[in-house]
N, C-alpha and C positions, 0 to 999 in steps of 0.2 A: 202276511209276512212282514213286513215293516223293517225297521232299522236293525242292523246287526250290532250287537253290543261288543265293544272291544274292551280290552283290559285297561285299567287306569294308567299303568306305566306306558303303554303304547300311546295313549292320548297325551300324556305329559311329554313324551319324546317328540311327538309331532308338533306340539306347541313350541318347544324349545328349538328344535332343529329344522322344522319345516318351513319357517318363514324366510324372508330376505333381509332380516334386520342386521345380520352380521356382514353382509356384502359391502355395505358402506364403510364399515370399520376396516375391512381388509383393503379396500381401495385407498383409504386414507393412509393406512400403514405402508402401502407400497409407494405412494406418491410423495409422502411427506419428506423422506430423506433427500430426494431429488430437488424438491422445492426449497428446502432449507439450504442445500448446497448452492443453488442458483442465487438465493437471497444473500448468502455470505459472500459469494463471488461478486455480486453487485456492490456490496459494502466495500470490498477490497478495491474494486475499480474506482469508486468514489474517493477513497482514501488516497489512492495512487494519483488521481487528478489533483487533489488538494495539495499533497506533498510536492508534486511536480511544480506547481505555481510557487510554493514556498521556497523550493530549492532555486528556482529561477530568480526570485527576489534576493536570496542569499548571494547568488553569484554576482548580481548587479551591485549589491552593497559591498561585497568583497572587492570588486573591480574599482569601485569609487574610492575605497580605502587605499588600495595599492596605487591608484593614480595620484594621490596627494602625499604619499609617504615616500621619503627618500630611502633608497636601498641601503642595507639589506632589510628585507621584509621579515618581520617577526611572524612566524607561522602560527604561533599560539594566539596572538592578537588577531590575525586574519581569520582564524577559525572562530574565535569569539565574536567578531563582527558579523560573520556570516551566520552563525548560530542565532545571534540576537535578531537578525533580520528575518529569520524563519518564523519566529514566534514560538518555536518548540520549547525553548527554555530561555527566558529573558535574562538569566544570569550569565549566559554565554557558555554553558557547559552541556553540550549535546552528546557527549560521550564519543565512543568509537564509531558510531553509525554515520556520522557526518565528517567529511574531510573537505578542506578548502585548500587549493593549491594555486600558487602564482605560476601561470603557464605563459607569461609574456614572451619568453624566448621562443617557445614553440607555437604559440597562438592557438586560437580555437580551431579545431579540425585541421591543424597543420598549416593554417594560413596566417602568416605573420604580417601585421599591419604596422608600418613605421609610425612612431609617435603615439602609440596606444599600448595599453596594458590589457592583460587577459587573466581571468580567474576562473578555474573550474571547480565546481562543488559537486560532490557525490554523496548520496545518502542511501543506506541499506534499509529498505522498507520491509518490516516484518509482516507477512501476510496473516490475516485472521484465519483464512482457510488453509494455511500451510500445513498444519498437522493433519488435516483431513485428506489432503491430496498429495501427501509426501511420497506415496508409492508411484504416482504418475509423474510429478515434477520433483526432481531430486533436491532442489533448493527451496527453502522456505522463505527466502528473501528475494526482493527485486531491487536491483541497483538503479537508482535514478540519478541522472547526470544533467548538469546545466553548465554552460560556459558563457561568460559575458565579457565583452570588450568595452573599454572606456578610454577616451583620449587622455593621454598623460598630462597632468597638471604640475609636474615636478619642476622646481625652479632650477 
């Protein structure tokens, strides 16, 4: 008796669908979107850290400008000084995403220190992953804030 002969189509179907070659492809197809979302989230986290340090530098530069300038403070010049300190746009035109405000009367966190000035800088960071997760998080921006005080050097 020997080997049973099968039809050529059955042998071809066994060769194509009988192995485990497609299993790896399915696993990658299931895992890749999650891994890419994690990678993009890490990129957003790194950008947020970078911009946080840049905004803190802008607040310090703005406070130094307010400390030596006699009132009234020109808001456009203050924003330009803060923007130039961030390095985002050396020409001093950061657009509507960055705001710099003289908060000397209210102080940082509501604490007024006599003989000093305070500047608060806010920046609306656009997330890379914002359009991917906009169903979970309603906003695609994160507002970063920094406030700096500086002793007043006004004459």
